[in-house]
C-alpha positions as CSV (number, residue, x, y, z in Angstrom):
1,M,69.6,208.6,137.2
2,Y,67.5,209.5,134.2
3,F,66.1,206.0,133.7
4,G,67.9,205.6,130.4
5,Q,66.4,208.7,128.8
6,D,68.3,211.7,127.4
7,L,68.1,215.0,129.2
8,V,65.8,216.5,126.6
9,R,63.1,213.9,127.2
10,C,63.6,214.1,131.0
11,G,63.0,217.9,130.7
12,Q,59.6,217.2,129.1
13,L,58.3,214.9,131.9
14,T,55.4,216.2,133.9
15,D,55.5,216.7,137.6
16,E,53.1,213.8,138.1
17,R,55.3,211.5,136.1
18,I,58.4,212.5,138.0
19,K,56.7,211.9,141.3
20,K,55.7,208.4,140.1
21,L,59.3,207.7,139.0
22,F,60.7,208.7,142.3
23,A,58.1,206.6,144.1
24,S,58.7,203.5,142.0
25,K,60.3,200.3,143.1
26,P,63.1,200.5,140.5
27,F,64.2,203.9,141.8
28,E,64.2,202.6,145.4
29,N,66.4,199.7,144.3
30,W,68.7,202.1,142.5
31,K,68.9,204.3,145.5
32,K,69.7,201.3,147.8
33,N,72.4,200.2,145.3
34,R,74.0,203.6,145.3
35,E,74.0,203.6,149.2
36,N,75.6,200.2,149.2
37,E,78.3,201.3,146.8
38,G,79.0,204.3,149.0
39,K,79.3,202.0,152.1
40,A,81.7,199.7,150.2
41,V,83.9,202.6,149.2
42,S,83.9,204.0,152.7
43,A,84.9,200.6,154.1
44,Q,87.8,200.4,151.6
45,I,88.9,203.9,152.6
46,N,88.7,203.0,156.3
47,R,90.9,199.9,155.7
48,L,93.5,202.0,153.8
49,D,93.5,204.5,156.6
50,S,94.1,201.7,159.1
51,M,97.0,200.4,157.0
52,I,98.6,203.8,156.8
53,K,98.3,204.3,160.5
54,G,99.8,200.9,161.1
55,L,102.7,201.7,158.8
56,S,103.2,205.0,160.6
57,N,103.3,203.2,163.9
58,L,105.8,200.7,162.6
59,A,108.0,203.5,161.2
60,E,108.0,205.2,164.6
61,I,109.0,201.9,166.3
62,M,111.8,201.3,163.8
63,A,113.1,204.8,164.1
64,K,113.5,204.4,167.9
65,R,115.6,201.3,167.6
66,P,119.4,201.8,167.9
């Protein structure tokens, strides 16, 4: 997030420099990468949720059998 700089150096950046950093192509790429990581995690969680629901349905069916 800090473009490989320590927090002290980041605190010394000017407003203009910060605006340029957030408008830069590398920051846009980083932001898209983070969004894609979030989408991947969300997809994995949704798959796990589906598996849990399926197992729950299976358990209900098994419980009803004599």
